[in-house]
KOLVEX-597069 format. One record per residue: residue number from 1; x, y, z of N, C-alpha, C, O in turn. Coordinates in nm, 2 decimals. Example, Ala and Ser with C-alpha at 12.3 -4.5 7.8 and 13.67 -1.06 7.14 Angstrom:
<rs>
pos | n_X | n_Y | n_Z | ca_X | ca_Y | ca_Z | c_X | c_Y | c_Z | o_X | o_Y | o_Z
1 | 1.32 | -0.57 | 0.78 | 1.23 | -0.45 | 0.78 | 1.32 | -0.33 | 0.78 | 1.42 | -0.33 | 0.85
2 | 1.28 | -0.22 | 0.71 | 1.37 | -0.11 | 0.71 | 1.29 | 0.00 | 0.79 | 1.34 | 0.11 | 0.80
</rs>
This chain:
<rs>
pos | n_X | n_Y | n_Z | ca_X | ca_Y | ca_Z | c_X | c_Y | c_Z | o_X | o_Y | o_Z
1 | 0.85 | 2.10 | 6.39 | 0.86 | 2.03 | 6.30 | 0.83 | 1.89 | 6.33 | 0.82 | 1.86 | 6.45
2 | 0.81 | 1.79 | 6.23 | 0.77 | 1.67 | 6.25 | 0.88 | 1.60 | 6.32 | 1.00 | 1.60 | 6.28
3 | 0.83 | 1.52 | 6.44 | 0.94 | 1.45 | 6.51 | 0.88 | 1.30 | 6.52 | 0.76 | 1.29 | 6.55
4 | 0.94 | 1.20 | 6.50 | 0.91 | 1.06 | 6.56 | 1.03 | 1.00 | 6.63 | 1.15 | 0.99 | 6.58
5 | 1.00 | 0.95 | 6.76 | 1.11 | 0.91 | 6.82 | 1.06 | 0.79 | 6.86 | 0.95 | 0.77 | 6.92
6 | 1.16 | 0.67 | 6.83 | 1.13 | 0.53 | 6.87 | 1.19 | 0.51 | 7.01 | 1.28 | 0.58 | 7.06
7 | 1.13 | 0.39 | 7.05 | 1.20 | 0.34 | 7.20 | 1.16 | 0.22 | 7.21 | 1.07 | 0.17 | 7.14
8 | 1.22 | 0.15 | 7.33 | 1.18 | 0.03 | 7.35 | 1.25 | -0.10 | 7.30 | 1.22 | -0.21 | 7.34
9 | 1.34 | -0.07 | 7.22 | 1.42 | -0.20 | 7.17 | 1.52 | -0.25 | 7.28 | 1.52 | -0.19 | 7.39
10 | 1.59 | -0.35 | 7.26 | 1.69 | -0.41 | 7.33 | 1.73 | -0.55 | 7.29 | 1.70 | -0.59 | 7.18
11 | 1.79 | -0.63 | 7.38 | 1.83 | -0.77 | 7.36 | 1.72 | -0.86 | 7.43 | 1.68 | -0.85 | 7.54
12 | 1.70 | -0.95 | 7.34 | 1.60 | -1.06 | 7.39 | 1.62 | -1.18 | 7.35 | 1.66 | -1.21 | 7.24
13 | 1.59 | -1.27 | 7.43 | 1.62 | -1.43 | 7.38 | 1.51 | -1.47 | 7.29 | 1.40 | -1.42 | 7.31
14 | 1.52 | -1.56 | 7.19 | 1.42 | -1.62 | 7.11 | 1.29 | -1.65 | 7.18 | 1.30 | -1.70 | 7.29
15 | 1.19 | -1.62 | 7.14 | 1.08 | -1.66 | 7.20 | 1.01 | -1.53 | 7.31 | 0.90 | -1.52 | 7.36
16 | 1.11 | -1.45 | 7.33 | 1.05 | -1.34 | 7.40 | 0.98 | -1.23 | 7.34 | 0.93 | -1.23 | 7.23
17 | 0.95 | -1.12 | 7.43 | 0.86 | -1.02 | 7.39 | 0.93 | -0.89 | 7.41 | 1.02 | -0.88 | 7.49
18 | 0.89 | -0.77 | 7.32 | 0.92 | -0.64 | 7.35 | 0.82 | -0.55 | 7.30 | 0.74 | -0.59 | 7.21
19 | 0.81 | -0.44 | 7.36 | 0.70 | -0.36 | 7.32 | 0.76 | -0.22 | 7.29 | 0.82 | -0.15 | 7.37
20 | 0.76 | -0.17 | 7.16 | 0.80 | -0.04 | 7.09 | 0.72 | 0.06 | 7.10 | 0.60 | 0.04 | 7.08
21 | 0.78 | 0.17 | 7.12 | 0.69 | 0.29 | 7.14 | 0.76 | 0.42 | 7.02 | 0.87 | 0.44 | 6.99
22 | 0.65 | 0.47 | 6.97 | 0.68 | 0.58 | 6.89 | 0.62 | 0.72 | 6.92 | 0.51 | 0.75 | 6.90
23 | 0.70 | 0.79 | 6.97 | 0.63 | 0.94 | 7.02 | 0.64 | 1.03 | 6.92 | 0.75 | 1.07 | 6.88
24 | 0.52 | 1.07 | 6.87 | 0.49 | 1.17 | 6.76 | 0.48 | 1.33 | 6.81 | 0.43 | 1.36 | 6.91
25 | 0.53 | 1.41 | 6.74 | 0.51 | 1.55 | 6.77 | 0.54 | 1.64 | 6.64 | 0.60 | 1.60 | 6.54
26 | 0.48 | 1.76 | 6.65 | 0.49 | 1.86 | 6.55 | 0.39 | 1.83 | 6.42 | 0.40 | 1.90 | 6.31
27 | 0.30 | 1.74 | 6.43 | 0.18 | 1.70 | 6.35 | 0.07 | 1.68 | 6.41 | 0.08 | 1.67 | 6.53
28 | -0.04 | 1.67 | 6.34 | -0.17 | 1.62 | 6.39 | -0.18 | 1.47 | 6.38 | -0.22 | 1.43 | 6.27
29 | -0.14 | 1.39 | 6.46 | -0.12 | 1.27 | 6.46 | -0.24 | 1.20 | 6.44 | -0.22 | 1.10 | 6.37
30 | -0.35 | 1.22 | 6.48 | -0.47 | 1.16 | 6.47 | -0.54 | 1.14 | 6.31 | -0.62 | 1.06 | 6.28
31 | -0.49 | 1.22 | 6.23 | -0.52 | 1.22 | 6.11 | -0.44 | 1.15 | 6.02 | -0.47 | 1.15 | 5.90
32 | -0.33 | 1.09 | 6.06 | -0.24 | 1.02 | 5.97 | -0.22 | 0.86 | 6.00 | -0.18 | 0.81 | 6.11
33 | -0.25 | 0.78 | 5.89 | -0.23 | 0.65 | 5.90 | -0.05 | 0.64 | 5.93 | 0.03 | 0.73 | 5.89
34 | -0.01 | 0.52 | 6.01 | 0.11 | 0.50 | 6.03 | 0.16 | 0.37 | 6.01 | 0.08 | 0.28 | 6.00
35 | 0.29 | 0.34 | 6.01 | 0.33 | 0.23 | 5.98 | 0.47 | 0.20 | 6.08 | 0.52 | 0.29 | 6.14
36 | 0.51 | 0.07 | 6.08 | 0.65 | 0.02 | 6.12 | 0.70 | -0.03 | 6.01 | 0.63 | -0.10 | 5.94
37 | 0.84 | -0.01 | 5.99 | 0.93 | -0.08 | 5.93 | 1.07 | -0.11 | 5.98 | 1.12 | -0.04 | 6.06
38 | 1.13 | -0.22 | 5.93 | 1.26 | -0.25 | 5.99 | 1.36 | -0.26 | 5.89 | 1.34 | -0.29 | 5.78
39 | 1.47 | -0.23 | 5.94 | 1.60 | -0.26 | 5.86 | 1.71 | -0.34 | 5.93 | 1.78 | -0.29 | 6.02
40 | 1.73 | -0.46 | 5.87 | 1.84 | -0.54 | 5.93 | 1.96 | -0.50 | 5.88 | 1.96 | -0.42 | 5.78
41 | 2.08 | -0.54 | 5.93 | 2.21 | -0.50 | 5.87 | 2.22 | -0.53 | 5.73 | 2.17 | -0.63 | 5.68
42 | 2.26 | -0.45 | 5.66 | 2.32 | -0.47 | 5.53 | 2.17 | -0.50 | 5.42 | 2.18 | -0.54 | 5.31
43 | 2.06 | -0.49 | 5.47 | 1.94 | -0.51 | 5.40 | 1.85 | -0.37 | 5.39 | 1.87 | -0.28 | 5.46
44 | 1.78 | -0.38 | 5.30 | 1.69 | -0.26 | 5.27 | 1.58 | -0.26 | 5.38 | 1.58 | -0.35 | 5.47
45 | 1.49 | -0.16 | 5.37 | 1.38 | -0.14 | 5.46 | 1.27 | -0.23 | 5.42 | 1.22 | -0.25 | 5.31
46 | 1.23 | -0.29 | 5.52 | 1.12 | -0.41 | 5.52 | 1.00 | -0.35 | 5.59 | 1.00 | -0.31 | 5.71
47 | 0.87 | -0.34 | 5.51 | 0.75 | -0.31 | 5.57 | 0.70 | -0.40 | 5.66 | 0.72 | -0.51 | 5.62
48 | 0.64 | -0.38 | 5.79 | 0.60 | -0.46 | 5.88 | 0.45 | -0.46 | 5.90 | 0.38 | -0.56 | 5.90
49 | 0.41 | -0.35 | 5.92 | 0.25 | -0.32 | 5.95 | 0.23 | -0.16 | 5.94 | 0.31 | -0.07 | 5.94
50 | 0.08 | -0.16 | 5.91 | 0.03 | -0.03 | 5.90 | -0.09 | -0.04 | 5.99 | -0.15 | -0.14 | 6.01
51 | -0.12 | 0.09 | 6.04 | -0.28 | 0.11 | 6.12 | -0.33 | 0.23 | 6.04 | -0.27 | 0.32 | 5.98
52 | -0.46 | 0.22 | 6.06 | -0.53 | 0.36 | 6.01 | -0.52 | 0.47 | 6.12 | -0.47 | 0.44 | 6.23
53 | -0.56 | 0.57 | 6.08 | -0.56 | 0.70 | 6.17 | -0.64 | 0.67 | 6.28 | -0.61 | 0.72 | 6.39
54 | -0.76 | 0.59 | 6.26 | -0.85 | 0.58 | 6.40 | -0.81 | 0.46 | 6.47 | -0.86 | 0.44 | 6.58
55 | -0.73 | 0.39 | 6.42 | -0.64 | 0.24 | 6.48 | -0.75 | 0.14 | 6.46 | -0.73 | 0.03 | 6.51
56 | -0.87 | 0.16 | 6.38 | -0.95 | 0.04 | 6.35 | -0.91 | -0.07 | 6.25 | -0.96 | -0.18 | 6.26
57 | -0.82 | -0.03 | 6.15 | -0.78 | -0.12 | 6.06 | -0.62 | -0.12 | 6.06 | -0.55 | -0.02 | 6.07
58 | -0.59 | -0.26 | 6.07 | -0.45 | -0.28 | 6.09 | -0.41 | -0.39 | 5.96 | -0.50 | -0.46 | 5.91
59 | -0.28 | -0.39 | 5.92 | -0.23 | -0.47 | 5.83 | -0.09 | -0.52 | 5.87 | -0.01 | -0.45 | 5.93
60 | -0.07 | -0.63 | 5.84 | 0.07 | -0.69 | 5.87 | 0.14 | -0.78 | 5.75 | 0.07 | -0.85 | 5.68
61 | 0.27 | -0.78 | 5.74 | 0.35 | -0.86 | 5.67 | 0.33 | -1.01 | 5.72 | 0.29 | -1.04 | 5.84
62 | 0.36 | -1.09 | 5.62 | 0.33 | -1.23 | 5.66 | 0.46 | -1.28 | 5.74 | 0.44 | -1.38 | 5.81
63 | 0.55 | -1.22 | 5.74 | 0.65 | -1.25 | 5.82 | 0.63 | -1.23 | 5.98 | 0.69 | -1.30 | 6.06
64 | 0.55 | -1.14 | 6.02 | 0.51 | -1.11 | 6.16 | 0.40 | -1.12 | 6.21 | 0.37 | -1.10 | 6.33
65 | 0.29 | -1.19 | 6.10 | 0.14 | -1.19 | 6.14 | 0.12 | -1.29 | 6.25 | 0.17 | -1.40 | 6.25
66 | 0.05 | -1.25 | 6.33 | 0.01 | -1.36 | 6.45 | 0.11 | -1.34 | 6.57 | 0.09 | -1.41 | 6.67
67 | 0.22 | -1.26 | 6.55 | 0.31 | -1.25 | 6.64 | 0.32 | -1.11 | 6.68 | 0.32 | -1.08 | 6.80
68 | 0.33 | -1.02 | 6.59 | 0.33 | -0.86 | 6.62 | 0.18 | -0.79 | 6.61 | 0.10 | -0.81 | 6.52
69 | 0.16 | -0.69 | 6.72 | 0.04 | -0.62 | 6.70 | 0.08 | -0.47 | 6.71 | 0.14 | -0.42 | 6.80
70 | 0.03 | -0.40 | 6.60 | 0.03 | -0.25 | 6.60 | -0.08 | -0.20 | 6.66 | -0.19 | -0.25 | 6.65
71 | -0.05 | -0.07 | 6.74 | -0.17 | 0.01 | 6.79 | -0.13 | 0.12 | 6.83 | -0.02 | 0.15 | 6.84
72 | -0.23 | 0.21 | 6.86 | -0.18 | 0.37 | 6.89 | -0.26 | 0.43 | 6.99 | -0.37 | 0.37 | 7.02
73 | -0.23 | 0.52 | 7.04 | -0.29 | 0.60 | 7.14 | -0.31 | 0.75 | 7.08 | -0.21 | 0.82 | 7.06
74 | -0.42 | 0.79 | 7.06 | -0.44 | 0.93 | 6.96 | -0.45 | 1.04 | 7.07 | -0.47 | 1.16 | 7.05
75 | -0.45 | 1.00 | 7.21 | -0.45 | 1.10 | 7.31 | -0.31 | 1.13 | 7.34 | -0.27 | 1.25 | 7.35
76 | -0.22 | 1.02 | 7.36 | -0.10 | 1.04 | 7.39 | 0.00 | 1.07 | 7.26 | 0.11 | 1.10 | 7.29
77 | -0.04 | 1.07 | 7.15 | 0.02 | 1.07 | 7.01 | 0.15 | 0.98 | 7.01 | 0.26 | 1.01 | 6.98
78 | 0.10 | 0.85 | 7.05 | 0.20 | 0.74 | 7.04 | 0.15 | 0.63 | 6.98 | 0.04 | 0.58 | 7.00
79 | 0.26 | 0.57 | 6.89 | 0.22 | 0.46 | 6.81 | 0.30 | 0.33 | 6.89 | 0.40 | 0.36 | 6.96
80 | 0.26 | 0.23 | 6.88 | 0.30 | 0.09 | 6.97 | 0.32 | -0.01 | 6.86 | 0.26 | -0.02 | 6.76
81 | 0.41 | -0.10 | 6.90 | 0.45 | -0.22 | 6.81 | 0.46 | -0.33 | 6.94 | 0.57 | -0.32 | 7.00
82 | 0.37 | -0.43 | 6.99 | 0.39 | -0.53 | 7.06 | 0.46 | -0.64 | 6.97 | 0.40 | -0.67 | 6.86
83 | 0.56 | -0.70 | 7.02 | 0.62 | -0.82 | 6.96 | 0.63 | -0.94 | 7.07 | 0.69 | -0.93 | 7.18
84 | 0.57 | -1.04 | 7.01 | 0.58 | -1.15 | 7.06 | 0.65 | -1.28 | 7.02 | 0.64 | -1.29 | 6.90
85 | 0.71 | -1.36 | 7.06 | 0.75 | -1.47 | 7.02 | 0.86 | -1.45 | 6.90 | 0.86 | -1.52 | 6.80
86 | 0.95 | -1.35 | 6.94 | 1.05 | -1.28 | 6.89 | 1.15 | -1.40 | 6.81 | 1.19 | -1.49 | 6.87
87 | 1.18 | -1.39 | 6.70 | 1.28 | -1.49 | 6.63 | 1.42 | -1.40 | 6.60 | 1.42 | -1.27 | 6.59
88 | 1.53 | -1.48 | 6.58 | 1.66 | -1.41 | 6.54 | 1.64 | -1.34 | 6.42 | 1.72 | -1.25 | 6.40
89 | 1.54 | -1.37 | 6.32 | 1.53 | -1.31 | 6.21 | 1.46 | -1.16 | 6.22 | 1.46 | -1.08 | 6.13
90 | 1.42 | -1.14 | 6.34 | 1.35 | -1.03 | 6.37 | 1.44 | -0.91 | 6.42 | 1.41 | -0.80 | 6.45
91 | 1.57 | -0.96 | 6.41 | 1.68 | -0.86 | 6.45 | 1.70 | -0.75 | 6.34 | 1.71 | -0.77 | 6.22
92 | 1.69 | -0.62 | 6.40 | 1.69 | -0.51 | 6.30 | 1.68 | -0.39 | 6.37 | 1.66 | -0.40 | 6.49
93 | 1.69 | -0.28 | 6.31 | 1.65 | -0.13 | 6.35 | 1.50 | -0.12 | 6.31 | 1.46 | -0.13 | 6.19
94 | 1.43 | -0.09 | 6.40 | 1.27 | -0.06 | 6.38 | 1.25 | 0.07 | 6.38 | 1.33 | 0.14 | 6.46
95 | 1.17 | 0.14 | 6.31 | 1.14 | 0.28 | 6.27 | 0.98 | 0.28 | 6.25 | 0.92 | 0.19 | 6.20
96 | 0.93 | 0.40 | 6.31 | 0.80 | 0.42 | 6.26 | 0.79 | 0.55 | 6.16 | 0.89 | 0.63 | 6.14
97 | 0.68 | 0.55 | 6.11 | 0.70 | 0.65 | 5.99 | 0.55 | 0.69 | 5.95 | 0.47 | 0.60 | 5.97
98 | 0.51 | 0.78 | 5.91 | 0.37 | 0.83 | 5.85 | 0.36 | 0.75 | 5.72 | 0.46 | 0.73 | 5.65
99 | 0.24 | 0.71 | 5.71 | 0.22 | 0.62 | 5.60 | 0.25 | 0.68 | 5.46 | 0.18 | 0.77 | 5.42
100 | 0.35 | 0.63 | 5.38 | 0.39 | 0.66 | 5.24 | 0.51 | 0.75 | 5.26 | 0.57 | 0.81 | 5.17
101 | 0.55 | 0.75 | 5.39 | 0.67 | 0.84 | 5.39 | 0.80 | 0.74 | 5.45 | 0.79 | 0.62 | 5.50
102 | 0.92 | 0.80 | 5.43 | 1.02 | 0.71 | 5.47 | 1.04 | 0.77 | 5.62 | 1.01 | 0.88 | 5.66
103 | 1.10 | 0.68 | 5.69 | 1.14 | 0.70 | 5.84 | 1.22 | 0.82 | 5.84 | 1.30 | 0.84 | 5.75
104 | 1.19 | 0.91 | 5.95 | 1.28 | 1.02 | 6.00 | 1.33 | 1.03 | 6.11 | 1.39 | 1.13 | 6.14
105 | 1.31 | 0.92 | 6.21 | 1.36 | 0.90 | 6.35 | 1.48 | 0.84 | 6.35 | 1.53 | 0.81 | 6.25
106 | 1.53 | 0.81 | 6.47 | 1.68 | 0.74 | 6.49 | 1.64 | 0.60 | 6.48 | 1.74 | 0.52 | 6.47
107 | 1.51 | 0.55 | 6.49 | 1.50 | 0.40 | 6.52 | 1.54 | 0.34 | 6.66 | 1.59 | 0.40 | 6.75
108 | 1.50 | 0.21 | 6.67 | 1.54 | 0.16 | 6.81 | 1.59 | 0.01 | 6.76 | 1.54 | -0.04 | 6.66
109 | 1.69 | -0.05 | 6.82 | 1.75 | -0.16 | 6.79 | 1.67 | -0.27 | 6.86 | 1.64 | -0.26 | 6.98
110 | 1.65 | -0.38 | 6.79 | 1.60 | -0.50 | 6.86 | 1.71 | -0.60 | 6.80 | 1.75 | -0.60 | 6.69
111 | 1.74 | -0.68 | 6.91 | 1.83 | -0.79 | 6.87 | 1.77 | -0.92 | 6.96 | 1.74 | -0.91 | 7.08
112 | 1.75 | -1.02 | 6.87 | 1.72 | -1.15 | 6.92 | 1.83 | -1.26 | 6.92 | 1.87 | -1.32 | 6.82
113 | 1.86 | -1.28 | 7.03 | 1.96 | -1.38 | 7.04 | 1.98 | -1.45 | 7.17 | 1.92 | -1.40 | 7.27
114 | 2.05 | -1.56 | 7.17 | 2.05 | -1.62 | 7.30 | 2.18 | -1.63 | 7.35 | 2.21 | -1.67 | 7.46
</rs>
């Protein structure tokens, strides 16, 4: 079955960096566009970024543009999110998902605090 497992979250100070990973299995990863979304406590899901199945096309929410970079490795069946210059408002649980689908993995907690 389709599995998406996020990892790489943690506690980081403002201005710091983290790299999230999403290990995909159970489907043909390289034919699916993918996305990252996040959910802060008490809030709904917020879309962050998309990447095409080839990795050539990426889009970002204004809130993360210039700070976050989405990428993928279609050999390793892994999606990434490099997060730089993190801010307290980036604190959330981060999920990966196939485009136009809701997250199905456990997510990974990112906390930005001094």
